[in-house]
BAKE-645655 format. One record per residue: residue in one letter; x, y, z of N, C-alpha, C, CB in turn. Coordinates in steps of 0.2 Angstrom, whole numbers, padded with zeros to 4 digits, always signed. Atoms other than C-alpha are relative to their C-alpha. Last residue first. Glycine has a CB too. Example, Ala and Ser with C-alpha at 12.3 -4.5 7.8 and 13.67 -1.06 7.14 Angstrom:
! BAKE-645655
S-0004-0006-0001+0068-0005+0036-0004+0005+0003+0002+0002-0007/A+0004-0006+0000+0062-0022+0039+0004+0006+0000-0005+0000+0006/
***
This chain:
! BAKE-645655
R-0003-0001-0007+0075-0106+0071-0002-0006+0005-0003+0006+0003/R+0006-0001-0004+0071-0113+0053+0003+0001+0007-0005-0006+0000/R+0000+0003-0007+0084-0113+0040-0006+0003+0004+0007+0002+0003/T+0002+0007+0001+0081-0110+0021+0000-0003+0007+0005-0003-0004/P-0003+0005-0005+0081-0091+0022-0002-0007-0001-0001+0003+0007/R+0004+0004-0004+0076-0083+0005+0003-0004+0005-0005-0004-0004/L-0001-0003-0007+0089-0071-0002-0005-0003+0005-0002+0007+0000/H-0007+0000-0002+0092-0080-0018+0001+0003+0007+0005+0003-0005/R-0002+0007-0002+0073-0083-0020+0007-0001+0002+0000-0004-0007/P-0002+0004+0006+0069-0065-0019+0003-0007+0002+0005+0004-0004/P-0007-0002+0002+0061-0061-0002+0002-0003-0007+0005-0002+0005/T-0004+0005-0001+0042-0061-0001+0007+0001-0002-0002-0007-0003/L-0007-0002+0001+0030-0047+0000+0004-0006+0002+0002+0006+0005/A-0005+0004-0004+0013-0055-0002+0007+0003-0002-0001-0007-0001/R-0001-0003-0006+0000-0042-0008+0006-0003+0004-0006+0000+0005/T+0000+0005-0005+0001-0047-0026+0001+0004+0007+0005-0005-0001/H-0005-0001-0005-0004-0036-0040+0000-0006+0005-0002+0007+0004/A-0002+0007-0002-0013-0035-0057+0005+0002+0006+0003-0004-0005/Q-0004+0000-0006-0023-0019-0061+0001-0007+0002-0003+0004+0005/E+0000+0006-0004-0031-0016-0078+0005+0000+0005+0002-0006-0005/L+0004+0004+0004-0036-0001-0089+0000-0007+0004+0004-0001-0007/V-0002+0007-0002-0031+0012-0076-0004-0005-0004+0000-0002+0007/I+0006+0004-0002-0034+0029-0084+0003-0007+0001-0006+0000-0005/S+0001+0006+0004-0019+0040-0085-0005-0004+0003+0007-0004+0000/S+0004+0005-0003-0017+0058-0078-0001-0006-0005-0007+0002+0001/T+0002+0004+0006-0003+0070-0081-0004-0005+0003+0006-0002-0004/F+0002+0007-0001+0001+0084-0069-0003-0003-0006-0006+0000+0005/H+0002+0004+0006+0010+0101-0069-0002-0007+0003+0006-0001-0004/R-0002-0003+0006+0014+0115-0057-0002-0004-0006+0008+0000+0000/V+0000+0005+0006+0004+0110-0042+0002+0004-0006-0007-0003-0001/E-0007+0003+0001+0010+0122-0028+0000-0005-0005+0001-0004+0007/T-0005-0005+0002-0005+0134-0030+0007-0004-0001+0001+0006+0004/R-0005+0000-0005-0018+0120-0028+0006+0004-0003+0003-0007+0002/A+0001-0006-0004-0033+0124-0040+0006+0001+0005-0006-0001+0003/A-0003-0006+0004-0026+0111-0053-0001+0007+0004-0003+0001-0006/L-0008+0001+0001-0029+0097-0040+0003+0006-0003+0001-0006-0004/R-0003+0001-0006-0047+0102-0034+0008+0000-0001-0002-0006+0004/D+0002-0004-0006-0057+0109-0047+0004+0000+0006-0008-0001+0001/V+0000-0007+0002-0048+0103-0063-0002+0005+0007-0006+0002-0005/L-0006-0003+0003-0042+0086-0058+0000+0008+0000+0001-0003-0006/F-0006+0001-0005-0056+0081-0046+0006+0004-0003+0001-0007+0002/E+0002-0004-0006-0070+0088-0057+0006+0000+0005-0006-0001+0003/Q-0001-0007+0002-0062+0079-0072-0001+0005+0005-0005+0002-0006/L-0008-0001+0001-0061+0063-0063+0001+0007-0002+0002-0005-0005/H-0002-0001-0007-0080+0065-0057+0008+0001-0001-0002-0007+0004/T+0001-0006-0003-0084+0068-0075+0002+0001+0007-0008+0001-0001/S-0004-0005+0003-0075+0053-0081-0001+0007+0002+0001+0000-0008/D+0001-0001+0008-0085+0042-0070+0005+0005-0002-0007+0001-0002/S+0006+0003+0002-0087+0036-0051+0000+0000-0008-0006+0004+0002/V+0005-0004+0001-0069+0039-0045-0006-0003-0004+0002+0006-0005/A+0006+0004+0002-0055+0029-0038-0006+0005-0001-0001-0006+0005/L+0007-0002-0001-0038+0038-0038-0005-0005-0002-0001+0007-0003/H+0005+0005+0002-0020+0033-0037-0007+0002+0002+0002-0007+0002/L+0007+0000-0004-0008+0048-0035-0004-0005-0004-0003+0007+0000/L+0005+0004+0004+0010+0047-0041-0006-0001+0005+0004-0007-0002/F+0005+0005-0003+0021+0061-0034-0004-0004-0005-0005+0005+0004/D-0001+0000-0007+0036+0071-0038-0004-0004+0004-0001+0007+0002/A+0006-0002-0004+0036+0066-0057+0002+0001+0008-0006-0004+0000/Q+0003-0006+0003+0051+0065-0068-0006+0003+0004-0003-0003-0007/G+0001+0000+0007+0062+0055-0056-0004+0005-0003-0004-0007-0002/S-0005-0003+0004+0060+0052-0038-0001-0001-0007+0008-0002+0003/V-0005+0004+0004+0044+0047-0029+0006+0005-0003-0003-0003-0006/H-0005-0006+0001+0032+0053-0016+0006-0004-0003+0002+0004+0007/L-0007+0002+0000+0018+0039-0018+0004+0007-0001+0002-0005-0005/L-0004-0005+0002+0000+0042-0014+0007-0002+0001-0002+0007+0004/S-0007+0000-0003-0013+0029-0012+0003+0006-0003+0003-0007-0002/R-0001+0007-0002-0032+0026-0015+0007+0000+0003-0001-0005-0006/T-0007+0003+0000-0037+0044-0015+0000-0007+0002+0004+0005+0005/E-0002+0004+0006-0055+0048-0020+0007-0003+0000+0000+0005-0006/P+0003+0006-0001-0060+0053-0002+0001-0004-0007-0008+0000+0000/Q+0005+0001+0005-0048+0067-0002-0003-0007+0000+0003+0002-0007/A+0007-0002-0003-0039+0070+0015-0006-0001-0005+0000+0007+0002/L+0003+0006-0004-0024+0060+0009-0006+0002+0003+0006-0001+0005/V+0001+0006+0004-0021+0073-0005-0003-0006+0004+0006-0002-0004/F+0006-0001+0004-0022+0088+0006-0002-0006-0004+0001+0006-0005/G+0005-0001-0004-0010+0081+0019-0007+0001-0004+0001+0005+0005/R+0002+0006-0002+0002+0076+0006-0006+0000+0004+0006-0003+0004/F+0003+0004+0006+0002+0093-0002-0003-0007+0002+0004+0000-0006/S+0006-0003+0001+0005+0101+0015-0004-0003-0006+0001+0008-0002/D+0005+0002-0006+0019+0090+0019-0007+0002-0001+0003+0002+0007/V+0001+0007+0000+0027+0092+0002-0005-0002+0005+0007-0004+0000/V+0005+0001+0006+0025+0111+0002-0001-0008+0000+0003+0002-0006/T+0007-0003-0002+0033+0112+0020-0005-0001-0006+0001+0008+0001/R+0003+0004-0005+0047+0100+0016-0007+0002+0001+0004-0001+0006/T-0003+0000-0007+0052+0109+0000-0004-0004+0005-0001+0008+0002/H+0000+0007-0003+0049+0105-0018+0004+0001+0006+0004-0005-0005/P-0006+0003-0001+0044+0123-0023+0000-0007+0003+0005+0005+0004/R-0005-0005-0001+0035+0118-0033-0002+0005+0005+0002+0004-0007/V+0001-0006-0004+0025+0103-0036+0006+0004+0000-0003-0003+0007/N-0006-0004-0002+0025+0090-0050-0002+0006+0004+0004+0002-0006/I+0001-0007-0002+0011+0077-0052+0007+0003+0002-0005+0001+0007/S-0007-0002-0002+0009+0060-0060+0000+0008+0001+0005-0002-0005/V-0002-0007+0002-0009+0055-0059+0007+0001+0002-0005+0005+0003/V-0006-0002-0003-0015+0037-0059+0002+0007-0003+0006-0006-0002/A-0005-0004+0004-0033+0034-0063+0006+0000+0004-0003+0007-0002/E-0006-0002-0003-0047+0022-0058+0005+0003-0004+0003-0006+0004/L-0005-0003+0004-0065+0022-0064+0006+0001+0004-0002+0006-0004/P-0003+0005+0005-0077+0009-0056+0006+0003-0004-0005-0002-0004/L-0005-0004+0002-0081+0019-0040+0004-0004-0005+0005+0003+0006/G+0002-0006+0004-0098+0013-0035+0005+0005-0003-0005+0004+0004/A+0002-0006-0004-0092+0002-0021-0003+0006-0004+0005+0001+0005/A+0006+0003-0004-0092-0014-0032-0003+0006+0005+0002-0006+0004/A+0006+0000+0005-0081-0004-0044-0006-0003+0004+0002-0005-0006/P+0003-0007+0002-0069+0001-0030-0006-0001-0004+0005+0004-0003/D+0000-0001+0007-0067-0017-0024-0003+0006-0001-0004-0006-0003/V+0007-0001+0002-0063-0016-0005+0001+0001-0008-0003+0007+0003/D+0000-0003+0007-0047-0024+0002-0008+0001-0002+0003-0005-0005/V+0005+0003+0004-0048-0026+0021+0000+0003-0007-0007+0000+0003/H+0005-0004+0003-0033-0022+0032-0005-0004-0004+0003+0005-0005/S+0004+0004+0004-0020-0028+0044-0005+0004-0003-0003-0006+0003/G+0008-0001+0001-0007-0019+0053-0003-0005-0004-0001+0007-0002/V+0002-0007-0002+0012-0016+0056-0007+0001+0000+0004+0005-0004/I+0007+0000+0001+0019-0034+0055-0003+0007+0003-0005-0006+0003/V+0000+0003+0006+0038-0032+0055-0008+0000-0003+0002-0008+0000/G+0002-0005+0005+0037-0020+0069+0000-0003-0007+0005+0006+0000/Q-0006-0002+0004+0047-0031+0081-0001+0005-0006+0004-0006-0002/E-0004-0004-0005+0032-0032+0093+0006+0003-0004+0002-0004+0006/R+0003-0007-0001+0021-0037+0078+0004+0004+0005-0007-0001+0003/L+0000-0004+0006+0033-0051+0072-0003+0007+0001-0003-0004-0006/R-0007-0002+0001+0035-0057+0090+0001+0005-0006+0005-0006+0000/R-0001-0005-0005+0016-0058+0092+0007+0003+0000-0001-0003+0007/V+0004-0006+0002+0015-0068+0076+0001+0006+0005-0008-0002-0001/R-0004-0002+0006+0029-0080+0082-0004+0007-0003+0001-0005-0006/Q-0006-0003-0003+0021-0083+0099+0004+0004-0006+0004-0005+0003/L+0002-0006-0004+0004-0086+0091+0006+0004+0002-0005-0002+0005/C+0002-0005+0006+0012-0099+0079-0002+0007+0003-0005-0003-0004/S-0006-0003+0003+0021-0107+0094-0002+0005-0006+0004-0006-0003/S-0003-0004-0005+0004-0109+0103+0007+0003-0003+0002-0004+0007/P+0003-0007-0001-0005-0115+0088+0004+0004+0005-0007-0001+0002/A+0005+0000-0005+0008-0129+0085-0003+0007+0001+0003-0003+0007/L-0002-0001-0007+0018-0126+0069-0006-0002+0005+0002+0008+0001/G-0003+0006-0003+0017-0133+0051+0003+0002+0007+0006-0002-0004/V-0008-0001-0001+0015-0116+0042+0003-0006+0004+0001+0006+0003/R-0003-0002+0007-0003-0120+0035+0008+0000+0001-0003+0006-0003/E+0000+0006+0005-0008-0129+0051+0003+0001-0006-0008-0002-0001/A-0004+0005-0003-0003-0114+0062+0001-0006-0004-0002-0002+0007/L-0007-0002+0001-0012-0102+0051+0005-0005+0002+0002+0007+0003/T-0001+0001+0007-0028-0112+0052+0007+0002-0002-0005+0004-0004/R-0001+0007+0001-0026-0112+0071+0001-0002-0007-0007-0004+0003/N-0006+0003-0002-0022-0094+0072+0001-0007-0001+0002+0002+0008/T-0001+0002-0008-0037-0090+0063+0007-0002+0001-0006-0005+0002/L-0001+0007-0002-0035-0082+0045+0000-0001+0008+0007-0003-0002/T+0005+0002-0004-0042-0065+0043+0001-0007+0002-0007+0001-0004/A-0001-0002-0007-0026-0057+0036-0005-0003+0005+0001+0007+0001/D+0006+0000-0003-0027-0067+0020+0001+0001+0008-0004-0007-0001/N+0005+0002+0005-0014-0066+0007-0007+0000+0003+0002-0007-0003/Q+0001-0005+0005-0003-0055+0018-0005-0002-0005+0007+0001-0004/L+0004-0006-0003-0006-0067+0033-0001+0006-0006+0003+0003+0006/E+0007+0002-0001+0000-0082+0023-0005+0006+0002+0000-0006+0005/E+0004+0001+0007+0015-0074+0016-0007-0002+0001+0004-0005-0004/L+0001-0007+0003+0020-0067+0033-0003-0001-0007+0007+0004-0001/I+0006-0003-0003+0018-0084+0041-0002+0007-0003+0002+0001+0008/H+0006+0004+0001+0029-0092+0028-0006+0003+0003+0001-0008+0002/W+0002-0002+0007+0042-0079+0030-0006-0003-0002+0006-0001-0005/D+0002-0007+0000+0043-0082+0048-0003+0003-0006+0005+0005+0003/V+0007+0000-0003+0044-0100+0045-0003+0007+0001+0000-0004+0007/S+0005+0003+0005+0059-0098+0033-0007+0000+0003+0002-0007-0002/D-0001+0006+0003+0068-0087+0046-0005-0002-0005+0001-0006+0006/L+0006+0005+0001+0067-0069+0049+0003-0006-0003-0005+0004-0005/E-0002+0006+0003+0081-0058+0056-0006-0004+0000+0006-0004+0004/V+0002+0006-0004+0074-0041+0060+0002-0006-0004-0007+0001+0001/L+0001+0006+0004+0084-0026+0052-0002-0006+0005+0006-0002-0004/D-0006+0005+0000+0083-0011+0064-0003-0006-0004+0001-0002+0007/S-0007-0003+0001+0073+0005+0061+0005-0006-0001+0002+0005+0005/M-0005+0005-0002+0055-0002+0059+0007+0003-0002-0001-0007-0003/
***
């Protein structure tokens, strides 16, 4: 999305509800946000067309799927050129253990979130695949002890629109 889209309080309410449960029926969503189902459907369509809603997904519990150990790896690559960055991103995103990859500024170039079956699996990934990459100059891994997050992106209170279109 290249242009800023003006969102009112109802749009934000719709976005919050869908971020918390993308499987809501239009009727349930309309009831929760106080709209007629047809108006709600129109707004959701507009949010998709304007690029505010870019998809929906299902969350899978890695532990329930046999991948109970998660780690975050900070990685430095050299040279830090577009070609190297693109190649490294492609490699990492093709790995089945990858949950997410962030290209960041600061001490590390990338933060990689992994889900693996055990510490041996983690070691094999780090030593046999990651360290084997010629562009990887340094990495540090940290085991995830607890993860707390919210999916719902909402504006800070002072930026939250109060009016309704």
